[in-house]
N, C-alpha and C positions, 0 to 999 in steps of 0.2 A: 504494500500500500504506500502510495506517495501522495502527499498533499503539498502543493506549492502555492504560497500566498504571494500576492503582488498588489501594487497600488498605494502603498504607504508613501509617506513623504513629509515634507515640512510645509505647513499651511498656517494661515493667520486665523485668529479667532473669528468665528462667523462663517468661515468657508465650509465647503462640502468636499467630501472625498469618498471614493468608492473603492473598496477592497474586493479582490477576487481570490478565490481558492480553487485551483484546478486539481481534481482528484483522479487518480488512476490506480488500477490494481484491485478494485473492489466494485461490487454491484451498487453503484452510486445511488440509484433511485430508491433503493431499499433502506438507506441509512439516514438516521437523524444526523444533520450537520450542525455544527455550532461554531460560533466565534467567541473567543475569550480574550482577555487582555491582562497584561501585567505591567503595572507602573513601577518605577524604581523604588525599591524598599518596601513594596507591597506584595501581597499574595496574588496569584492569578485568580481572576474572577470571570464569571459568566457574563457575556454581553447579550447573546441571543442564540436561539436554536430554531431549527425548522425541521419538521419530521417528514417522512415519506409522503404524507398526505398534505403537506404544505402548511400544516398548523404551526404557528410561531409562538415563541415565548421570549420575553425580554426582561432584562434587569429593570426593576421598577424605575430607577433613576434615569434610564435611557429611553423609556417609552416616549414616542412622539418625535424623537430626533433621529433615531437609528432604525433602519429597515433591513431585514434579512430576506433574501429571496434566492431561489435556485433555478438553474436551467439544466434539467436532467439530460437533455440532448448534448450538452457541452460538458457534462460531469463537473459543473462549476457551481459554487455557492458564492453569493455576493453579500457585502455589507455596505449599504449606503448610509453614510454618516453626514448629517446636516447640522448646521449651526454649531460647529465644533467649538469646544472650549479648551483652555489650557489644561484643565484637569482630565481631558481625554487623552493626553499624551501618555503613550504606553507602547509596548510591543503587542501587536494583535496576532493571535494564533487561531488557526482553523483546526477543527477536530471532527473526526468521523466517528460516529457512534459514541459510546460511553466508556471506551477502553483507552488504549494507548496509541491510537492513531492520531498523531499531531503533525502539523506543519512546522516549518522552521521559524515562522514568525515574520512579521513585517513591521517596521518602526513607523509610528505616527507621532509627529511632533506638532503641537499647536502653539504658536507663539501669540503673545498678547500684544 
């Protein structure tokens, strides 16, 4: 299983950014996919998940700003991040299922 994130970068507060996670080596459509993030000095936390039926779940603090969606034809899950804040600065990770399938992470830095 390989998960490759992309789309991170340096943006200003209020900007938007879309992260992508391309998956291979698994039956993508059958997996719950998730985005997590880890800020410096903090534990990794859930951002959002989307299951095989496209039902979504978000961290309460991110509802309304972040949107997770998937394209099963492309084996890709996305995270649309809007109205970014400096506190959104973190490494963002993609995860397949609830086990140990993780991507390498992509850095998102939001400047004030």
